[in-house]
N, C-alpha and C positions, 0 to 999 in steps of 0.2 A: 883669642886675644882679649886681654884685660881692658876694661873700660877705664877711662880717665876719671880721676876724682874731680869733684867740683872745683877745687882750687887749681888743679892742673888745667882744666878747661879754660878757666879765667886767665891763667898765665899764657896759654896758647893764643887766646884772643888779644890779650894785651901786647904780645910780641908783634902781631900784625899791625895794630894801631900805632905802635911806636915806629915800626918800619915806614908806614905811610907818612907819619908826622916828620920823620927824618928826611924822607925823599922830598916832601914839600919844602922843608927848611933848606935843603940843598938847592932846589930850583929857585926859591925866592931870595935866598941869602939872609933870611930872617932867622933868629935863634929859635930853637925848639927845646922845650922842657918846662918844668914847673914855673909858673908865673912869667912865661915868655909869650911872644906873639902867637906861637904855634905850640899846642900842647895836646898830648894824648889824653882823652877824657878818662876820668877814673871809672872803674867798673861799678856798675849800679847807678850811675848818674844818667839822667835822661838827656837826650839831645844828640847832636852829631858826635862821632867817635874821635874826630880830630878837631879840637876847638881852635878857632882862629879869631884874633882880634880884628878890628876894623881895617888896619893897615894890611894885614895878611889877606883878608878877604878881597881887597882890591887887587893884590898880586896873584892870588890863587882863588878864583871865583867858583869854587866847588865845595859842596858839603859832603864830606866823606863818611860813609857807613862801612865798617869793616867786619867781615865775618870769616872766622878761621875754623871751619868745621868739616868733618868727614862727610856728613849728609847735607846736601844743599837744598834749601827752600827758597830759590831765587825769587819767585813772585812775591812771597811774603816779605823778603828782605828789600825788594824794590819799593814796596809800599812803605816800609819803615824808613828807607832813605828819603823818599818823597815827603813823608810826614815831618822828618827832622831837618829839612832843608832850611838853611839860613835864607832870609829874604835877599833877593838880588843875586843868588848863586844857583847853580844847577847841581842836582844830586849826582853822586858818584858812588858806586858800590864796588868795594874791593873784596874779593873772595879768595881765601886760601884754603889749602888742604895739605895734609902731610905728604911730603915727598913730591910736591908740585909747586911750580911758580905761581904766585898770586895772579889773578886776572881782574880786569876792570869791566864793569857793566855800566853803560850809560844810555840815555835816551837816544833813539835813532836820529831824530832831527838835530839834536845837539852834536852828535858825531859828525854828520854831514855838513853842518854849519862850520865846525872846526876845520874839516878838510877844505871847504870852500875858502875860508880865511887863509889857510896855509897856501893854497894855490894862488890866491891873490897876492900874498906877500912875496911869493917866489917870482911872480910875474913882474913885480916892481924892481927887481934887482938888475 
């Protein structure tokens, strides 16, 4: 199997970032794209992979790190996601691989806190 060129690897990573940005846009109703509240970070720039303005952070309190690779280095990626986290948000790692659906990794306590909030909101109905 031939290995991907550097530019092909970057395109693969960019596709996942744009997918996540698009999903965040759908969920929040905020526009996504260049100079919009939600934007896929340019390759080579430091920071989170899905850039959010202040309004978007209120609606989507996650700092997304996206990795679209065949070989996974989850512990290192979690550290990177934690390091790039916007203040007041939780980190979220989105991992993709050829021929598989992307998956999400997040902190255990954050996950159970979300489930608790969901349970509480369903109990109020």
